[in-house]
C-alpha positions as CSV (number, residue, x, y, z in Angstrom):
1,X,95.3,79.9,93.4
2,X,95.5,82.5,96.2
3,X,98.2,81.6,99.0
4,X,95.5,81.4,101.6
5,X,93.9,78.5,99.7
6,X,97.0,76.3,99.4
7,X,96.7,72.9,100.5
8,X,99.2,70.1,101.4
9,X,100.6,68.4,98.4
10,X,99.5,70.9,95.8
11,X,101.7,71.8,93.0
12,X,102.5,75.4,92.7
13,X,103.2,77.3,89.5
14,X,102.5,81.0,89.5
15,X,103.7,84.6,90.2
16,X,104.3,85.7,93.7
17,X,106.0,88.6,95.4
18,X,109.3,88.3,97.3
19,X,108.7,89.8,100.7
20,X,111.9,88.5,102.5
21,X,115.2,86.4,101.7
22,X,117.7,84.8,103.6
23,X,120.6,82.7,102.6
24,X,121.3,80.0,105.0
25,X,123.2,76.8,105.3
26,X,121.7,73.2,106.2
27,X,123.0,70.5,108.5
28,X,124.9,69.1,105.5
29,X,126.6,72.5,105.0
30,X,125.0,73.1,101.7
31,X,123.6,76.6,101.1
32,X,119.9,77.1,100.5
33,X,117.6,80.3,100.0
34,X,114.7,80.8,102.5
35,X,112.1,83.2,101.2
36,X,109.0,84.7,102.2
37,X,106.6,84.8,99.3
38,X,103.1,86.5,99.2
39,X,100.0,87.6,97.2
40,X,97.0,89.8,98.1
41,X,95.8,87.1,100.6
42,X,98.8,86.3,102.5
43,X,102.3,84.9,102.9
44,X,104.0,81.6,102.8
45,X,107.6,80.5,103.6
46,X,109.6,78.8,100.7
47,X,112.9,77.0,100.4
48,X,115.2,76.9,97.3
49,X,118.3,74.6,97.2
50,X,119.3,74.7,93.5
51,X,120.0,77.7,90.9
52,X,121.3,79.7,94.1
53,X,123.2,82.1,91.8
54,X,120.5,82.7,89.5
55,X,117.9,83.0,92.3
56,X,119.7,85.5,94.3
57,X,119.7,87.8,91.4
58,X,116.0,87.3,90.8
59,X,114.7,87.1,94.3
60,X,115.0,90.7,95.5
61,X,112.6,92.2,98.2
62,X,109.5,93.7,96.5
63,X,110.1,91.7,93.2
64,X,107.5,89.3,91.6
65,X,109.0,86.0,90.5
66,X,107.4,82.9,88.8
67,X,107.7,80.0,91.3
68,X,107.4,76.3,90.3
69,X,107.3,73.8,93.4
70,X,105.2,71.9,95.9
71,X,103.5,73.3,98.8
72,X,103.6,71.0,101.9
73,X,102.8,71.4,105.6
74,X,105.9,69.9,107.3
75,X,105.5,68.6,111.0
76,X,108.7,70.5,112.0
77,X,108.9,73.5,109.8
78,X,105.2,74.3,109.1
79,X,103.6,75.3,105.7
80,X,106.3,76.0,103.0
81,X,106.8,75.6,99.3
82,X,109.8,73.5,98.2
83,X,110.9,75.4,95.1
84,X,112.0,73.4,92.1
85,X,112.6,76.4,89.7
86,X,112.2,80.2,89.7
87,X,112.2,82.7,86.9
88,X,111.3,86.2,86.1
89,X,107.6,86.6,85.1
90,X,106.9,86.9,81.4
91,X,105.0,90.0,80.0
92,X,101.4,90.0,81.1
93,X,102.1,87.4,84.0
94,X,102.3,90.1,86.8
95,X,98.7,91.4,87.9
96,X,99.3,93.9,90.8
97,X,95.6,93.6,92.0
98,X,96.3,89.9,92.7
99,X,99.6,90.2,94.3
100,X,99.2,93.1,96.9
101,X,96.4,93.9,99.3
102,X,94.3,96.9,99.1
103,X,91.5,98.5,101.0
104,X,88.1,97.0,101.1
105,X,86.5,100.2,99.8
106,X,87.2,101.5,96.3
107,X,89.3,104.4,96.1
108,X,86.7,106.4,94.2
109,X,84.1,105.7,97.1
110,X,86.8,106.8,99.7
111,X,87.6,109.9,97.7
112,X,83.6,110.8,97.8
113,X,83.4,110.0,101.4
114,X,86.4,112.3,102.1
115,X,85.1,115.1,100.2
116,X,81.7,114.8,101.9
117,X,83.6,114.9,105.3
118,X,85.7,118.0,104.3
119,X,82.4,119.8,103.3
120,X,81.1,119.5,106.8
121,X,84.1,121.6,108.2
122,X,82.6,125.2,108.7
123,X,85.6,127.0,109.7
124,X,86.9,129.0,106.5
125,X,90.6,128.7,107.3
126,X,90.5,125.0,108.2
127,X,88.6,124.6,104.9
128,X,91.3,126.3,103.0
129,X,94.1,124.2,104.5
130,X,92.2,121.0,103.7
131,X,91.7,122.1,100.1
132,X,95.3,122.9,99.8
133,X,95.9,119.3,100.8
134,X,93.0,117.4,99.4
135,X,91.7,119.3,96.3
136,X,91.9,117.3,93.1
137,X,94.1,120.0,91.8
138,X,96.5,119.9,94.9
139,X,100.0,118.8,94.1
140,X,99.5,116.7,97.3
141,X,96.5,114.9,96.5
142,X,97.8,112.3,94.0
143,X,100.5,111.3,96.2
144,X,98.2,111.1,99.3
145,X,95.5,109.0,97.5
146,X,98.1,106.5,96.4
147,X,100.4,106.3,99.6
148,X,100.7,103.3,102.0
149,X,99.8,104.1,105.8
150,X,102.8,102.0,107.0
151,X,105.5,99.7,106.1
152,X,104.0,96.6,108.0
153,X,101.7,96.8,110.8
154,X,98.3,98.2,109.2
155,X,97.0,99.5,105.9
156,X,100.5,98.7,104.5
157,X,99.3,98.9,101.0
158,X,98.5,101.3,98.1
159,X,95.7,103.9,99.2
160,X,96.3,102.8,102.9
161,X,97.0,106.4,103.8
162,X,93.8,107.5,102.5
163,X,91.7,104.8,104.0
164,X,93.5,105.2,107.5
165,X,93.0,109.0,107.5
166,X,89.5,108.9,106.4
167,X,88.5,106.2,108.9
168,X,90.1,108.2,111.7
169,X,88.3,111.5,110.5
170,X,85.0,109.8,110.2
171,X,85.1,108.2,113.7
172,X,86.5,111.6,115.3
173,X,83.6,113.4,113.5
174,X,81.0,110.9,114.9
175,X,82.5,111.0,118.6
176,X,83.0,114.8,118.7
177,X,79.4,115.4,119.4
178,X,79.5,112.8,122.3
179,X,81.9,114.5,124.6
180,X,81.4,118.3,125.5
181,X,84.3,121.0,125.0
182,X,85.5,119.4,121.5
183,X,85.9,121.8,118.5
184,X,84.8,119.4,116.0
185,X,86.2,121.4,112.9
186,X,89.8,121.3,114.6
187,X,89.5,117.5,115.6
188,X,88.3,116.5,112.0
189,X,90.9,118.7,110.4
190,X,93.8,117.2,112.6
191,X,92.3,113.7,112.1
192,X,92.6,114.1,108.1
193,X,96.3,115.3,108.1
194,X,97.7,113.8,111.4
195,X,99.8,111.3,109.2
196,X,100.7,113.6,106.1
197,X,104.3,113.1,107.0
198,X,104.1,109.6,105.7
199,X,104.1,111.1,102.2
200,X,107.8,111.7,102.7
201,X,108.6,108.9,105.2
202,X,107.7,105.9,103.1
203,X,108.2,104.9,99.5
204,X,105.0,104.4,97.4
205,X,106.1,101.2,95.6
206,X,103.2,99.0,95.9
207,X,105.4,95.7,95.9
208,X,107.9,97.0,98.4
209,X,107.0,99.7,100.8
210,X,110.0,100.8,102.8
211,X,111.2,103.9,104.7
212,X,112.9,106.8,102.8
213,X,116.0,108.3,104.0
214,X,114.0,111.4,105.2
215,X,111.7,109.1,107.2
216,X,114.7,107.4,108.9
217,X,116.6,110.6,109.6
218,X,113.7,112.9,110.4
219,X,110.5,110.9,111.1
220,X,107.0,111.2,109.9
221,X,105.8,113.6,112.6
222,X,108.4,116.3,111.9
223,X,108.0,115.8,108.3
224,X,104.2,116.4,108.6
225,X,104.5,119.2,111.2
226,X,106.7,121.2,108.8
227,X,104.6,120.4,105.7
228,X,101.4,121.7,107.4
229,X,103.0,124.6,109.0
230,X,104.3,125.7,105.5
231,X,100.8,125.4,104.2
232,X,99.4,127.4,107.2
233,X,102.0,130.0,106.6
234,X,100.8,130.5,103.0
235,X,97.1,131.2,104.0
236,X,96.5,134.7,104.8
237,X,95.5,135.7,108.3
238,X,95.2,132.2,109.4
239,X,94.1,132.3,113.0
240,X,97.3,131.5,115.3
241,X,94.8,129.8,117.6
242,X,93.8,127.3,115.0
243,X,97.4,126.8,113.8
244,X,98.7,125.9,117.3
245,X,95.6,123.5,117.7
246,X,96.1,121.7,114.5
247,X,99.8,121.4,114.7
248,X,99.7,120.1,118.2
249,X,97.5,117.2,116.8
250,X,100.2,116.4,114.5
251,X,103.1,116.5,117.0
252,X,101.1,114.6,119.7
253,X,99.3,111.8,117.9
254,X,101.6,109.0,118.8
255,X,100.6,109.7,122.3
256,X,103.7,109.1,124.2
257,X,107.1,110.4,124.0
258,X,108.6,106.9,123.8
259,X,106.3,106.3,120.9
260,X,107.9,109.2,118.7
261,X,105.7,112.1,119.8
262,X,107.6,115.3,120.5
263,X,104.9,116.1,123.0
264,X,102.0,114.2,124.7
265,X,98.3,115.2,123.8
266,X,97.4,118.4,125.9
267,X,93.9,119.2,124.3
268,X,90.6,117.4,124.0
269,X,90.9,117.3,120.0
270,X,94.5,115.9,120.2
271,X,93.4,113.2,122.9
272,X,90.6,112.4,120.7
273,X,92.7,112.1,117.5
274,X,95.4,110.2,119.3
275,X,92.9,107.6,120.9
276,X,90.9,107.0,117.4
277,X,94.2,106.7,115.4
278,X,95.6,104.2,118.1
279,X,92.2,102.2,117.7
280,X,92.4,102.3,114.0
281,X,96.0,101.0,113.8
282,X,95.3,98.3,116.1
283,X,92.2,97.1,114.3
284,X,94.1,97.3,111.1
285,X,96.6,94.8,112.5
286,X,93.7,92.3,113.1
287,X,92.7,92.7,109.3
288,X,96.5,91.9,108.5
289,X,96.7,89.0,110.8
290,X,93.4,87.5,109.5
291,X,94.5,87.7,106.1
292,X,97.6,85.7,107.1
293,X,95.7,83.1,109.0
294,X,96.3,79.6,107.7
295,X,93.3,77.6,106.7
296,X,91.8,75.7,109.8
297,X,93.5,78.2,112.3
298,X,91.6,80.4,115.0
299,X,94.7,81.8,116.5
300,X,97.3,84.1,114.8
301,X,101.1,84.0,115.5
302,X,102.3,86.3,118.2
303,X,102.2,89.8,116.8
304,X,104.2,92.8,118.2
305,X,101.7,95.2,117.2
306,X,98.9,93.9,119.5
307,X,101.2,92.2,122.0
308,X,99.9,88.7,121.5
309,X,98.1,86.5,119.2
310,X,94.8,87.3,117.6
311,X,91.6,85.2,118.1
312,X,89.3,84.6,115.2
313,X,87.3,81.7,116.4
314,X,84.1,83.8,116.5
315,X,84.3,84.2,112.8
316,X,82.7,81.7,110.4
317,X,85.3,80.0,107.9
318,X,83.4,81.5,105.0
319,X,83.7,85.0,106.6
320,X,87.4,84.7,106.9
321,X,87.8,83.5,103.1
322,X,85.7,86.6,102.1
323,X,88.0,89.0,104.1
């Protein structure tokens, strides 16, 4: 039974992923473990008061566990599972596709769409740069295809980086013809590689995405800048003008200094990529919040990424379940 479909009073006996854990003390002084458990459809709080020593060793962040208990909607504490027992899953009980969310399009379709978009880039130097990143034989491609786009806020799942980069690239391509003065090849190239630093900034574990030491110490923008700069330097006679334009997009795509960009967007192409990147991330947050929306609810909880609650009252219930 998907988490999104749990109902008050339901008995639970299934594998879920531990997203968070905290050891607390109740009013009587007894310790208990509060967990956040999830599957592909959403997350739920859970409480375990017994077997704490064993459970602490099992319930690690990003770890699947077999949970037995009862789901209830408490008037004070809200929806939660009262866990009676927890154990490690037996062989064959863990089905990753059911436990972690993924993009609505298949990875095969996204790869086809990506290669069709790359084929529209006419500049030979930019095509060479894109091939060195995205060609099937590239040492980067397999990692890029499987990487998440974030730890939490948007496309925080396997293939999320491919989905986000492709979506931004397609939108930039479509809008480039609308406004005069935009170099479409530069804008599309920058859009496709703007987040390349996330390959080193985040782990690729589908169950427990986290920042790497390099991500914490250097940041995804510098990591992406140096990766692409090295590739550009290996391409014979790469035009300096193009190098400057593409690298500026990477450096400025967060838009503001206080958001982590070393510089603000100073070209049409960089401004366009920043705006579309921001839009893609914001709409991705709506997707995440809708997946977590309890049955019967129209408003999400407050979310820092969008600065408030998200409203889904205009969607029919069957549309939310399909999502």
